[in-house]
Backbone of each chain as nested JSON, in Angstrom:
{
  "chains": [
    {"id": "A", "residues": [
      {"number": 1, "name": "MET", "atoms": {"N": [91.458, 110.925, 81.399], "CA": [91.478, 111.531, 82.934], "C": [91.075, 113.011, 82.5]}},
      {"number": 2, "name": "THR", "atoms": {"N": [89.993, 113.315, 84.08], "CA": [90.13, 114.765, 83.777], "C": [90.582, 115.632, 84.466]}},
      {"number": 3, "name": "GLU", "atoms": {"N": [90.137, 116.545, 84.254], "CA": [91.568, 117.673, 85.164], "C": [91.581, 117.554, 86.644]}},
      {"number": 4, "name": "ALA", "atoms": {"N": [90.059, 117.354, 87.127], "CA": [89.616, 117.213, 88.619], "C": [90.844, 115.997, 88.96]}},
      {"number": 5, "name": "ASP", "atoms": {"N": [90.717, 115.242, 88.151], "CA": [91.414, 113.74, 88.782], "C": [93.37, 114.068, 88.884]}},
      {"number": 6, "name": "GLN", "atoms": {"N": [93.818, 115.042, 87.39], "CA": [95.084, 115.215, 87.471], "C": [95.508, 116.292, 88.666]}},
      {"number": 7, "name": "ILE", "atoms": {"N": [94.596, 117.083, 89.078], "CA": [94.949, 117.946, 90.459], "C": [94.807, 116.843, 91.577]}},
      {"number": 8, "name": "LYS", "atoms": {"N": [93.931, 116.226, 91.495], "CA": [93.773, 115.227, 93.041], "C": [95.523, 114.206, 92.829]}},
      {"number": 9, "name": "THR", "atoms": {"N": [95.154, 113.411, 91.448], "CA": [96.799, 112.781, 91.435], "C": [97.8, 114.059, 91.926]}},
      {"number": 10, "name": "PHE", "atoms": {"N": [98.025, 115.206, 91.257], "CA": [99.279, 115.696, 91.438], "C": [99.558, 116.313, 93.438]}},
      {"number": 11, "name": "LYS", "atoms": {"N": [97.856, 116.79, 94.089], "CA": [98.254, 116.789, 95.207], "C": [98.387, 115.77, 96.22]}},
      {"number": 12, "name": "ASP", "atoms": {"N": [97.905, 114.028, 95.735], "CA": [98.274, 113.238, 96.431], "C": [100.235, 112.962, 96.366]}},
      {"number": 13, "name": "PHE", "atoms": {"N": [100.866, 113.357, 95.372], "CA": [101.707, 113.185, 95.042], "C": [102.79, 114.096, 95.701]}},
      {"number": 14, "name": "LEU", "atoms": {"N": [101.994, 115.653, 96.236], "CA": [102.666, 116.488, 97.052], "C": [102.806, 116.163, 98.761]}},
      {"number": 15, "name": "VAL", "atoms": {"N": [101.164, 115.572, 99.192], "CA": [101.46, 115.239, 100.311], "C": [102.15, 114.091, 100.488]}},
      {"number": 16, "name": "GLN", "atoms": {"N": [102.609, 113.027, 99.414], "CA": [103.202, 112.029, 99.586], "C": [104.989, 112.425, 100.089]}},
      {"number": 17, "name": "TYR", "atoms": {"N": [105.098, 113.338, 98.983], "CA": [106.493, 114.104, 99.049], "C": [106.493, 114.702, 100.214]}},
      {"number": 18, "name": "ASN", "atoms": {"N": [105.471, 115.497, 100.855], "CA": [105.94, 116.031, 102.04], "C": [106.13, 115.176, 103.662]}},
      {"number": 19, "name": "LYS", "atoms": {"N": [105.098, 113.767, 103.539], "CA": [105.391, 113.149, 104.308], "C": [106.642, 112.277, 104.188]}},
      {"number": 20, "name": "LEU", "atoms": {"N": [107.257, 111.975, 103.099], "CA": [108.65, 111.111, 102.601], "C": [109.464, 112.327, 103.717]}},
      {"number": 21, "name": "SER", "atoms": {"N": [109.471, 113.555, 102.889], "CA": [110.843, 114.417, 103.928], "C": [110.941, 114.479, 104.985]}},
      {"number": 22, "name": "GLU", "atoms": {"N": [109.307, 114.452, 106.009], "CA": [109.306, 114.239, 107.175], "C": [109.753, 113.649, 107.705]}},
      {"number": 23, "name": "LEU", "atoms": {"N": [109.54, 112.006, 107.233], "CA": [110.162, 110.574, 107.629], "C": [111.237, 110.839, 107.785]}},
      {"number": 24, "name": "CYS", "atoms": {"N": [112.083, 110.998, 106.69], "CA": [113.359, 110.817, 106.239], "C": [114.043, 111.317, 107.239]}},
      {"number": 25, "name": "PHE", "atoms": {"N": [113.53, 112.775, 107.38], "CA": [114.764, 113.876, 108.082], "C": [114.686, 113.306, 109.612]}},
      {"number": 26, "name": "ASN", "atoms": {"N": [113.42, 112.656, 109.862], "CA": [113.205, 112.749, 111.714], "C": [114.29, 111.454, 111.418]}},
      {"number": 27, "name": "ASP", "atoms": {"N": [114.122, 110.27, 110.76], "CA": [114.674, 109.25, 110.979], "C": [116.257, 109.145, 110.676]}},
      {"number": 28, "name": "CYS", "atoms": {"N": [116.643, 110.724, 110.136], "CA": [118.516, 110.399, 109.381], "C": [119.086, 111.446, 110.378]}},
      {"number": 29, "name": "ILE", "atoms": {"N": [118.223, 112.871, 110.285], "CA": [118.949, 114.184, 110.787], "C": [118.848, 114.257, 112.391]}},
      {"number": 30, "name": "HIS", "atoms": {"N": [120.017, 113.911, 113.286], "CA": [119.785, 114.331, 114.246], "C": [120.482, 115.117, 114.915]}},
      {"number": 31, "name": "ASP", "atoms": {"N": [122.034, 115.327, 114.069], "CA": [122.986, 116.197, 114.838], "C": [122.996, 117.785, 113.867]}},
      {"number": 32, "name": "PHE", "atoms": {"N": [123.161, 118.529, 115.157], "CA": [123.161, 119.68, 114.357], "C": [124.169, 120.576, 114.724]}},
      {"number": 33, "name": "THR", "atoms": {"N": [125.265, 119.939, 115.011], "CA": [126.622, 120.828, 115.362], "C": [126.929, 121.253, 113.546]}},
      {"number": 34, "name": "SER", "atoms": {"N": [126.938, 120.861, 112.668], "CA": [126.973, 122.055, 111.258], "C": [125.883, 121.789, 110.262]}},
      {"number": 35, "name": "ARG", "atoms": {"N": [125.394, 123.165, 109.364], "CA": [124.621, 123.401, 108.881], "C": [124.505, 122.546, 107.648]}},
      {"number": 36, "name": "ASN", "atoms": {"N": [125.478, 122.181, 107.054], "CA": [125.238, 121.353, 106.168], "C": [124.759, 119.666, 106.311]}},
      {"number": 37, "name": "LEU", "atoms": {"N": [125.02, 119.232, 105.286], "CA": [124.401, 117.99, 105.395], "C": [125.598, 117.343, 105.486]}},
      {"number": 38, "name": "ARG", "atoms": {"N": [125.908, 116.177, 106.083], "CA": [126.853, 115.252, 106.249], "C": [126.922, 113.785, 105.152]}},
      {"number": 39, "name": "PRO", "atoms": {"N": [127.81, 113.474, 104.056], "CA": [127.773, 112.409, 103.508], "C": [126.786, 111.17, 104.087]}},
      {"number": 40, "name": "SER", "atoms": {"N": [127.312, 110.942, 105.535], "CA": [126.431, 110.251, 106.009], "C": [124.974, 110.117, 105.959]}},
      {"number": 41, "name": "GLU", "atoms": {"N": [124.61, 111.318, 106.285], "CA": [122.832, 111.996, 106.5], "C": [122.666, 111.903, 105.308]}},
      {"number": 42, "name": "ASP", "atoms": {"N": [123.293, 111.951, 103.862], "CA": [122.789, 112.629, 102.484], "C": [122.603, 111.235, 102.223]}},
      {"number": 43, "name": "LYS", "atoms": {"N": [123.256, 109.89, 101.899], "CA": [123.163, 108.613, 102.15], "C": [122.069, 107.775, 102.901]}},
      {"number": 44, "name": "CYS", "atoms": {"N": [121.933, 108.574, 104.09], "CA": [120.707, 107.959, 104.843], "C": [119.322, 108.366, 104.213]}},
      {"number": 45, "name": "THR", "atoms": {"N": [119.691, 109.478, 103.867], "CA": [118.059, 110.088, 103.324], "C": [118.208, 109.473, 102.162]}},
      {"number": 46, "name": "VAL", "atoms": {"N": [119.038, 109.241, 101.378], "CA": [118.815, 108.815, 99.731], "C": [117.782, 107.222, 100.006]}},
      {"number": 47, "name": "ASN", "atoms": {"N": [118.594, 106.411, 100.887], "CA": [118.413, 105.123, 101.172], "C": [116.987, 105.073, 101.617]}},
      {"number": 48, "name": "CYS", "atoms": {"N": [116.666, 106.051, 102.695], "CA": [115.284, 106.18, 103.28], "C": [114.516, 106.238, 101.944]}},
      {"number": 49, "name": "MET", "atoms": {"N": [113.963, 107.062, 101.298], "CA": [113.357, 107.039, 100.399], "C": [113.43, 106.244, 98.987]}},
      {"number": 50, "name": "GLU", "atoms": {"N": [114.083, 105.866, 98.996], "CA": [114.149, 104.395, 98.164], "C": [113.545, 103.272, 98.483]}},
      {"number": 51, "name": "LYS", "atoms": {"N": [113.768, 103.084, 100.366], "CA": [113.184, 101.801, 100.737], "C": [111.676, 101.69, 101.048]}},
      {"number": 52, "name": "TYR", "atoms": {"N": [111.601, 103.262, 101.269], "CA": [110.286, 103.411, 101.057], "C": [109.419, 103.112, 100.213]}},
      {"number": 53, "name": "LEU", "atoms": {"N": [109.983, 104.006, 98.854], "CA": [109.245, 103.517, 97.577], "C": [109.239, 101.579, 97.454]}},
      {"number": 54, "name": "ARG", "atoms": {"N": [110.596, 101.63, 97.709], "CA": [110.171, 99.296, 97.592], "C": [109.075, 99.391, 98.273]}},
      {"number": 55, "name": "THR", "atoms": {"N": [109.106, 99.782, 99.906], "CA": [107.88, 99.037, 100.658], "C": [106.834, 99.568, 99.783]}},
      {"number": 56, "name": "ASN", "atoms": {"N": [106.599, 100.544, 99.72], "CA": [105.242, 101.011, 99.095], "C": [104.87, 99.741, 98.11]}},
      {"number": 57, "name": "GLN", "atoms": {"N": [105.756, 99.826, 96.831], "CA": [105.638, 99.129, 96.08], "C": [105.097, 97.658, 96.376]}},
      {"number": 58, "name": "ARG", "atoms": {"N": [106.037, 96.715, 97.429], "CA": [105.544, 95.753, 97.897], "C": [104.052, 95.859, 98.629]}},
      {"number": 59, "name": "VAL", "atoms": {"N": [104.182, 96.506, 99.482], "CA": [102.778, 96.491, 100.199], "C": [101.642, 96.358, 99.157]}},
      {"number": 60, "name": "SER", "atoms": {"N": [101.636, 97.577, 97.918], "CA": [100.488, 97.267, 96.688], "C": [100.296, 96.424, 96.154]}},
      {"number": 61, "name": "GLN", "atoms": {"N": [101.438, 95.455, 95.863], "CA": [101.417, 94.134, 95.17], "C": [100.498, 93.15, 95.937]}},
      {"number": 62, "name": "ARG", "atoms": {"N": [100.702, 93.033, 97.328], "CA": [100.28, 92.11, 97.94], "C": [98.28, 92.648, 98.211]}},
      {"number": 63, "name": "PHE", "atoms": {"N": [98.51, 94.002, 98.428], "CA": [97.239, 94.628, 98.716], "C": [96.64, 94.341, 97.681]}},
      {"number": 64, "name": "HIS", "atoms": {"N": [96.708, 94.424, 96.437], "CA": [96.263, 94.075, 95.252], "C": [95.686, 92.451, 95.133]}},
      {"number": 65, "name": "GLU", "atoms": {"N": [96.608, 92.006, 95.187], "CA": [96.553, 90.543, 95.645], "C": [95.089, 90.415, 96.386]}},
      {"number": 66, "name": "PHE", "atoms": {"N": [95.17, 90.491, 97.47], "CA": [93.878, 90.405, 98.861], "C": [92.758, 90.872, 97.936]}},
      {"number": 67, "name": "GLN", "atoms": {"N": [93.012, 91.884, 97.707], "CA": [91.799, 92.853, 96.622], "C": [91.191, 92.14, 95.702]}},
      {"number": 68, "name": "MET", "atoms": {"N": [92.097, 91.109, 94.787], "CA": [91.507, 90.275, 93.51], "C": [90.739, 89.066, 94.095]}},
      {"number": 69, "name": "VAL", "atoms": {"N": [91.383, 88.437, 95.426], "CA": [90.966, 87.425, 96.35], "C": [89.741, 87.881, 96.896]}},
      {"number": 70, "name": "ALA", "atoms": {"N": [89.453, 88.791, 97.386], "CA": [88.506, 88.957, 98.067], "C": [87.113, 89.47, 97.077]}},
      {"number": 71, "name": "ASN", "atoms": {"N": [87.352, 89.866, 95.773], "CA": [86.314, 90.5, 95.037], "C": [85.622, 88.723, 93.856]}},
      {"number": 72, "name": "GLU", "atoms": {"N": [86.933, 87.964, 94.227], "CA": [86.518, 86.721, 93.444], "C": [85.192, 86.397, 94.179]}},
      {"number": 73, "name": "ASN", "atoms": {"N": [85.802, 86.396, 95.592], "CA": [84.727, 85.841, 96.396], "C": [83.132, 86.02, 96.78]}},
      {"number": 74, "name": "MET", "atoms": {"N": [83.676, 87.381, 96.356], "CA": [82.573, 88.82, 96.536], "C": [81.543, 87.879, 95.336]}},
      {"number": 75, "name": "LEU", "atoms": {"N": [82.228, 87.713, 94.304], "CA": [81.389, 87.479, 92.618], "C": [81.064, 85.88, 92.924]}},
      {"number": 76, "name": "ALA", "atoms": {"N": [81.957, 85.287, 93.292], "CA": [81.505, 83.649, 93.743], "C": [80.187, 83.551, 94.519]}},
      {"number": 77, "name": "LEU", "atoms": {"N": [79.807, 84.344, 96.02], "CA": [79.222, 84.199, 96.638], "C": [77.554, 85.008, 96.005]}},
      {"number": 78, "name": "ALA", "atoms": {"N": [77.698, 85.837, 95.201], "CA": [76.825, 86.497, 94.465], "C": [76.207, 85.725, 93.688]}},
      {"number": 79, "name": "GLN", "atoms": {"N": [77.38, 85.08, 92.677], "CA": [76.453, 84.345, 91.656], "C": [75.84, 82.972, 92.621]}},
      {"number": 80, "name": "LYS", "atoms": {"N": [76.177, 82.504, 93.214], "CA": [75.564, 81.452, 94.142], "C": [74.234, 81.781, 94.957]}},
      {"number": 81, "name": "SER", "atoms": {"N": [73.88, 82.925, 95.647], "CA": [72.722, 83.39, 96.083], "C": [71.64, 83.74, 94.875]}},
      {"number": 82, "name": "GLY", "atoms": {"N": [72.399, 84.09, 93.737], "CA": [72.161, 84.676, 92.454], "C": [70.949, 83.433, 91.981]}},
      {"number": 83, "name": "ASN", "atoms": {"N": [71.426, 82.588, 91.43], "CA": [71.135, 81.013, 90.769], "C": [71.28, 80.288, 91.68]}},
      {"number": 84, "name": "PRO", "atoms": {"N": [70.561, 79.616, 92.349], "CA": [70.495, 78.716, 93.293], "C": [70.38, 77.302, 92.78]}},
      {"number": 85, "name": "SER", "atoms": {"N": [71.144, 76.617, 92.102], "CA": [71.402, 75.183, 91.768], "C": [72.323, 74.235, 92.357]}}
    ]},
    {"id": "B", "residues": [
      {"number": 1, "name": "MET", "atoms": {"N": [76.661, 96.368, 102.968], "CA": [75.85, 96.969, 103.388], "C": [74.502, 97.758, 102.637]}},
      {"number": 2, "name": "ALA", "atoms": {"N": [73.306, 97.786, 103.236], "CA": [71.942, 98.117, 102.581], "C": [72.47, 99.614, 102.342]}},
      {"number": 3, "name": "VAL", "atoms": {"N": [71.863, 100.143, 100.711], "CA": [71.832, 101.507, 100.865], "C": [70.545, 101.972, 100.488]}},
      {"number": 4, "name": "PRO", "atoms": {"N": [70.095, 102.886, 101.158], "CA": [68.18, 103.011, 101.246], "C": [67.957, 103.174, 100.425]}},
      {"number": 5, "name": "LEU", "atoms": {"N": [68.357, 104.57, 99.442], "CA": [68.165, 105.181, 98.451], "C": [68.996, 105.41, 97.076]}},
      {"number": 6, "name": "LEU", "atoms": {"N": [68.453, 104.435, 95.89], "CA": [69.567, 104.316, 94.953], "C": [69.46, 105.432, 94.175]}},
      {"number": 7, "name": "ASP", "atoms": {"N": [69.187, 106.586, 93.876], "CA": [69.365, 107.441, 93.283], "C": [70.834, 107.791, 92.509]}},
      {"number": 8, "name": "PRO", "atoms": {"N": [70.959, 108.207, 91.629], "CA": [72.001, 107.701, 90.875], "C": [73.172, 109.09, 91.782]}},
      {"number": 9, "name": "ALA", "atoms": {"N": [72.461, 110.435, 92.164], "CA": [74.088, 111.329, 92.614], "C": [74.507, 110.297, 93.995]}},
      {"number": 10, "name": "LYS", "atoms": {"N": [73.547, 109.997, 94.79], "CA": [73.744, 109.53, 96.118], "C": [74.705, 108.415, 95.599]}},
      {"number": 11, "name": "LEU", "atoms": {"N": [74.151, 107.327, 94.918], "CA": [75.109, 106.309, 94.559], "C": [76.273, 106.483, 94.274]}},
      {"number": 12, "name": "GLN", "atoms": {"N": [76.38, 107.673, 93.232], "CA": [78.053, 108.197, 93.127], "C": [78.673, 108.688, 94.49]}},
      {"number": 13, "name": "LEU", "atoms": {"N": [78.283, 109.056, 95.067], "CA": [78.319, 110.311, 96.312], "C": [79.072, 109.395, 97.299]}},
      {"number": 14, "name": "VAL", "atoms": {"N": [78.317, 108.086, 97.471], "CA": [78.657, 106.785, 97.974], "C": [79.963, 105.75, 97.854]}},
      {"number": 15, "name": "GLN", "atoms": {"N": [79.94, 105.777, 96.42], "CA": [81.158, 105.245, 95.754], "C": [82.698, 105.838, 95.736]}},
      {"number": 16, "name": "GLU", "atoms": {"N": [82.043, 107.359, 95.159], "CA": [83.334, 108.41, 95.85], "C": [83.873, 108.097, 97.416]}},
      {"number": 17, "name": "LEU", "atoms": {"N": [82.997, 108.026, 98.045], "CA": [83.181, 108.111, 99.799], "C": [84.134, 106.555, 99.743]}},
      {"number": 18, "name": "GLU", "atoms": {"N": [83.637, 105.879, 99.19], "CA": [84.136, 104.184, 99.447], "C": [85.519, 104.114, 98.814]}},
      {"number": 19, "name": "ILE", "atoms": {"N": [85.882, 104.582, 97.787], "CA": [87.546, 105.09, 97.114], "C": [88.065, 105.758, 97.816]}},
      {"number": 20, "name": "GLU", "atoms": {"N": [87.705, 106.816, 98.402], "CA": [88.381, 107.479, 99.286], "C": [88.949, 106.785, 100.527]}},
      {"number": 21, "name": "MET", "atoms": {"N": [88.217, 106.349, 100.786], "CA": [88.252, 105.418, 102.364], "C": [89.194, 104.474, 102.418]}},
      {"number": 22, "name": "MET", "atoms": {"N": [88.641, 103.87, 100.941], "CA": [89.888, 102.643, 100.761], "C": [91.365, 103.243, 100.181]}},
      {"number": 23, "name": "SER", "atoms": {"N": [91.303, 104.238, 99.866], "CA": [92.592, 105.197, 99.669], "C": [93.587, 105.374, 101.291]}},
      {"number": 24, "name": "ASP", "atoms": {"N": [92.862, 106.318, 101.918], "CA": [93.063, 106.318, 103.023], "C": [93.59, 105.46, 103.741]}},
      {"number": 25, "name": "MET", "atoms": {"N": [92.571, 103.988, 103.803], "CA": [92.926, 102.784, 104.71], "C": [94.453, 102.305, 103.956]}},
      {"number": 26, "name": "TYR", "atoms": {"N": [94.391, 102.205, 102.907], "CA": [96.148, 101.757, 102.216], "C": [97.018, 102.873, 102.446]}},
      {"number": 27, "name": "ASN", "atoms": {"N": [96.776, 104.271, 102.785], "CA": [98.029, 104.922, 103.057], "C": [98.411, 105.031, 104.623]}},
      {"number": 28, "name": "ARG", "atoms": {"N": [97.421, 104.467, 105.574], "CA": [98.059, 103.962, 106.39], "C": [98.036, 102.114, 106.8]}},
      {"number": 29, "name": "LEU", "atoms": {"N": [98.072, 101.483, 105.795], "CA": [98.603, 100.425, 105.649], "C": [99.919, 100.729, 105.495]}},
      {"number": 30, "name": "VAL", "atoms": {"N": [100.091, 101.603, 104.55], "CA": [101.919, 101.439, 104.341], "C": [102.272, 102.219, 105.231]}},
      {"number": 31, "name": "SER", "atoms": {"N": [102.014, 103.296, 106.082], "CA": [102.358, 103.768, 107.263], "C": [102.776, 102.8, 108.798]}},
      {"number": 32, "name": "ALA", "atoms": {"N": [102.245, 102.036, 108.591], "CA": [101.902, 101.505, 109.617], "C": [103.293, 99.997, 109.471]}},
      {"number": 33, "name": "CYS", "atoms": {"N": [102.891, 99.611, 108.136], "CA": [103.778, 98.388, 108.094], "C": [105.641, 98.619, 107.536]}},
      {"number": 34, "name": "HIS", "atoms": {"N": [105.542, 100.727, 107.376], "CA": [106.845, 100.401, 107.144], "C": [107.362, 100.661, 108.725]}},
      {"number": 35, "name": "ARG", "atoms": {"N": [106.679, 101.725, 109.259], "CA": [106.774, 101.535, 110.717], "C": [107.237, 100.541, 111.434]}},
      {"number": 36, "name": "LYS", "atoms": {"N": [106.38, 99.522, 111.245], "CA": [106.9, 98.279, 112.039], "C": [107.859, 97.764, 111.405]}},
      {"number": 37, "name": "CYS", "atoms": {"N": [107.864, 97.124, 110.189], "CA": [109.006, 96.175, 109.815], "C": [110.3, 96.998, 108.938]}},
      {"number": 38, "name": "ILE", "atoms": {"N": [110.174, 97.937, 108.991], "CA": [111.571, 98.724, 108.349], "C": [112.729, 99.353, 109.568]}},
      {"number": 39, "name": "PRO", "atoms": {"N": [113.66, 99.01, 110.215], "CA": [114.127, 99.927, 111.258], "C": [114.717, 100.987, 110.459]}},
      {"number": 40, "name": "VAL", "atoms": {"N": [114.84, 101.973, 111.668], "CA": [115.942, 103.722, 110.91], "C": [116.926, 103.257, 110.322]}},
      {"number": 41, "name": "LYS", "atoms": {"N": [117.484, 102.183, 110.717], "CA": [118.953, 102.549, 109.85], "C": [118.95, 101.964, 108.604]}},
      {"number": 42, "name": "TYR", "atoms": {"N": [119.191, 102.84, 107.735], "CA": [119.167, 103.368, 106.302], "C": [120.44, 102.779, 105.532]}},
      {"number": 43, "name": "HIS", "atoms": {"N": [121.06, 101.708, 105.977], "CA": [122.18, 101.224, 105.363], "C": [122.456, 100.887, 103.733]}},
      {"number": 44, "name": "GLU", "atoms": {"N": [121.167, 100.553, 103.003], "CA": [120.612, 100.078, 102.001], "C": [119.514, 100.383, 101.193]}},
      {"number": 45, "name": "PRO", "atoms": {"N": [119.108, 100.909, 100.048], "CA": [118.207, 100.961, 99.834], "C": [117.169, 99.875, 99.664]}},
      {"number": 46, "name": "GLU", "atoms": {"N": [117.815, 98.624, 98.943], "CA": [117.246, 97.852, 98.912], "C": [116.529, 97.428, 100.637]}},
      {"number": 47, "name": "LEU", "atoms": {"N": [114.892, 96.713, 99.424], "CA": [114.421, 95.549, 101.011], "C": [115.406, 94.669, 100.879]}},
      {"number": 48, "name": "GLY", "atoms": {"N": [115.29, 94.093, 102.698], "CA": [116.336, 92.893, 103.108], "C": [115.1, 91.878, 102.692]}},
      {"number": 49, "name": "LYS", "atoms": {"N": [115.614, 90.405, 103.19], "CA": [114.309, 89.543, 102.779], "C": [113.561, 89.657, 104.208]}},
      {"number": 50, "name": "GLY", "atoms": {"N": [114.162, 89.196, 105.037], "CA": [113.157, 89.56, 106.304], "C": [112.652, 90.763, 106.642]}},
      {"number": 51, "name": "GLU", "atoms": {"N": [112.502, 92.119, 106.155], "CA": [112.273, 92.935, 105.744], "C": [110.929, 92.512, 105.017]}},
      {"number": 52, "name": "SER", "atoms": {"N": [111.329, 92.191, 103.881], "CA": [110.218, 92.293, 102.951], "C": [109.272, 90.847, 103.86]}},
      {"number": 53, "name": "VAL", "atoms": {"N": [109.895, 89.472, 103.939], "CA": [108.51, 88.908, 104.835], "C": [107.644, 89.392, 105.612]}},
      {"number": 54, "name": "CYS", "atoms": {"N": [108.624, 90.309, 106.436], "CA": [107.438, 90.918, 106.998], "C": [106.247, 91.774, 106.592]}},
      {"number": 55, "name": "LEU", "atoms": {"N": [106.841, 92.381, 105.784], "CA": [106.013, 93.563, 105.184], "C": [104.596, 92.349, 104.493]}},
      {"number": 56, "name": "ASP", "atoms": {"N": [104.873, 91.273, 104.3], "CA": [103.878, 90.622, 103.157], "C": [103.033, 90.074, 104.601]}},
      {"number": 57, "name": "ARG", "atoms": {"N": [103.62, 89.902, 105.413], "CA": [102.9, 89.279, 106.582], "C": [101.935, 90.729, 107.165]}},
      {"number": 58, "name": "CYS", "atoms": {"N": [102.511, 91.531, 107.298], "CA": [101.862, 92.877, 108.166], "C": [100.746, 92.943, 107.28]}},
      {"number": 59, "name": "VAL", "atoms": {"N": [100.892, 93.166, 105.879], "CA": [99.74, 93.373, 104.933], "C": [98.372, 92.426, 105.387]}},
      {"number": 60, "name": "ALA", "atoms": {"N": [99.048, 91.087, 105.588], "CA": [97.8, 90.471, 105.564], "C": [97.158, 90.614, 106.656]}},
      {"number": 61, "name": "LYS", "atoms": {"N": [97.665, 90.874, 108.138], "CA": [97.253, 90.963, 109.486], "C": [96.467, 92.165, 109.433]}},
      {"number": 62, "name": "TYR", "atoms": {"N": [97.121, 92.918, 108.514], "CA": [96.408, 94.312, 108.533], "C": [95.136, 94.399, 108.413]}},
      {"number": 63, "name": "LEU", "atoms": {"N": [94.584, 93.902, 106.888], "CA": [93.696, 93.423, 106.31], "C": [92.699, 92.354, 107.034]}},
      {"number": 64, "name": "ASP", "atoms": {"N": [93.401, 91.679, 107.795], "CA": [92.552, 90.512, 108.536], "C": [91.897, 91.764, 109.805]}},
      {"number": 65, "name": "VAL", "atoms": {"N": [92.944, 92.037, 110.448], "CA": [91.909, 92.857, 111.137], "C": [90.765, 93.667, 111.161]}},
      {"number": 66, "name": "HIS", "atoms": {"N": [91.272, 94.369, 109.956], "CA": [90.634, 95.183, 109.202], "C": [89.09, 94.764, 109.136]}},
      {"number": 67, "name": "GLU", "atoms": {"N": [89.099, 94.004, 108.534], "CA": [87.856, 92.667, 107.923], "C": [87.034, 92.242, 109.305]}},
      {"number": 68, "name": "ARG", "atoms": {"N": [88.349, 92.016, 110.369], "CA": [87.08, 91.838, 111.571], "C": [86.585, 92.686, 111.917]}},
      {"number": 69, "name": "ILE", "atoms": {"N": [87.163, 93.809, 112.437], "CA": [86.795, 95.008, 112.865], "C": [85.396, 95.587, 112.373]}},
      {"number": 70, "name": "GLY", "atoms": {"N": [85.763, 95.723, 110.591], "CA": [84.509, 95.814, 109.763], "C": [83.061, 94.866, 110.44]}},
      {"number": 71, "name": "LYS", "atoms": {"N": [83.087, 93.757, 110.387], "CA": [81.878, 92.512, 110.946], "C": [81.887, 92.587, 112.31]}},
      {"number": 72, "name": "LYS", "atoms": {"N": [82.793, 93.338, 113.216], "CA": [81.799, 93.401, 114.52], "C": [81.199, 94.872, 114.3]}},
      {"number": 73, "name": "LEU", "atoms": {"N": [81.897, 95.986, 114.107], "CA": [81.064, 96.76, 113.912], "C": [79.591, 96.925, 113.088]}},
      {"number": 74, "name": "SER", "atoms": {"N": [79.591, 96.134, 111.911], "CA": [78.234, 96.32, 111.702], "C": [77.437, 95.388, 112.526]}},
      {"number": 75, "name": "ASN", "atoms": {"N": [77.825, 94.066, 113.061], "CA": [77.172, 93.229, 113.886], "C": [76.451, 94.443, 114.821]}},
      {"number": 76, "name": "MET", "atoms": {"N": [77.467, 94.961, 115.494], "CA": [76.798, 96.234, 116.548], "C": [75.745, 97.175, 116.041]}},
      {"number": 77, "name": "SER", "atoms": {"N": [76.126, 97.632, 115.1], "CA": [74.73, 98.859, 114.634], "C": [73.411, 97.501, 114.183]}},
      {"number": 78, "name": "GLN", "atoms": {"N": [74.041, 96.116, 113.923], "CA": [72.52, 95.81, 113.545], "C": [71.765, 95.45, 114.636]}},
      {"number": 79, "name": "GLY", "atoms": {"N": [72.833, 95.038, 115.905], "CA": [72.057, 94.526, 117.011], "C": [71.337, 96.095, 117.33]}},
      {"number": 80, "name": "GLU", "atoms": {"N": [71.649, 97.018, 117.57], "CA": [71.162, 98.41, 117.808], "C": [69.976, 98.458, 117.356]}},
      {"number": 81, "name": "ALA", "atoms": {"N": [70.21, 98.21, 116.185], "CA": [69.093, 98.749, 114.841], "C": [67.777, 97.466, 115.58]}},
      {"number": 82, "name": "GLU", "atoms": {"N": [68.023, 96.299, 115.332], "CA": [67.103, 95.364, 116.166], "C": [66.788, 95.659, 116.98]}},
      {"number": 83, "name": "ALA", "atoms": {"N": [67.208, 96.172, 118.272], "CA": [66.631, 96.42, 119.474], "C": [65.958, 97.485, 119.335]}},
      {"number": 84, "name": "ASP", "atoms": {"N": [66.525, 98.654, 118.816], "CA": [65.331, 99.69, 118.493], "C": [64.199, 99.323, 117.832]}},
      {"number": 85, "name": "LEU", "atoms": {"N": [64.763, 98.27, 116.613], "CA": [62.843, 97.78, 116.119], "C": [62.362, 97.236, 117.137]}},
      {"number": 86, "name": "THR", "atoms": {"N": [62.9, 96.507, 118.225], "CA": [62.043, 96.066, 119.041], "C": [61.26, 96.693, 120.129]}},
      {"number": 87, "name": "LYS", "atoms": {"N": [61.697, 97.974, 120.552], "CA": [62.002, 98.793, 121.176], "C": [59.972, 99.751, 121.075]}},
      {"number": 88, "name": "ILE", "atoms": {"N": [60.367, 99.775, 119.239], "CA": [59.343, 100.688, 118.589], "C": [58.252, 99.248, 118.957]}},
      {"number": 89, "name": "ASN", "atoms": {"N": [58.079, 98.269, 118.527], "CA": [57.555, 97.057, 118.71], "C": [56.77, 96.993, 119.815]}},
      {"number": 90, "name": "LEU", "atoms": {"N": [57.251, 97.193, 121.122], "CA": [57.082, 96.706, 122.435], "C": [55.815, 97.973, 122.464]}},
      {"number": 91, "name": "GLN", "atoms": {"N": [56.598, 99.542, 122.273], "CA": [55.746, 100.618, 122.754], "C": [54.334, 100.186, 121.879]}},
      {"number": 92, "name": "ASP", "atoms": {"N": [54.501, 100.097, 120.149], "CA": [53.476, 99.864, 119.792], "C": [51.84, 98.876, 120.057]}},
      {"number": 93, "name": "LYS", "atoms": {"N": [52.922, 97.909, 120.989], "CA": [51.731, 96.711, 121.737], "C": [50.917, 97.23, 123.229]}},
      {"number": 94, "name": "LYS", "atoms": {"N": [51.824, 98.665, 123.527], "CA": [51.067, 98.8, 124.783], "C": [50.256, 99.755, 124.389]}}
    ]}
  ]
}
């Protein structure tokens, strides 16, 4: 992995981190009568984060499955048109 | 889609663009399916059964739509290119 790739990965991670904070803040925090996080809010944000990561994991699995099928189809098509037997 | 000039620098640029586009598409896919399948009540950290099934279907549908729109778009641009060609041919005949 080159340095440029590592920087890109780190940047992607930071973007993801910001997105997750925004999402879970918006979904979990509605009450501003206290400056401290309430236990229920804390639980909600932690669950929100874990659930998002699991969602990402599952979507990634399905995405790769589709990707594999599409690649196989492309390969088969290329072979078919390459040597018409 | 046909790449007209195959010099290595341009090819690499096209490939990088393709990867970038793919990861952008993936990020949008995750956001869209999370928004549509996961209710904002975060009572537990695990994915529920219904949520999991929804995510699976959501991914399949999203990619289906992506493919359909891609085909439509390339048909449209192909149609335009052909229309341009016939236009040029007509002008040549005059």
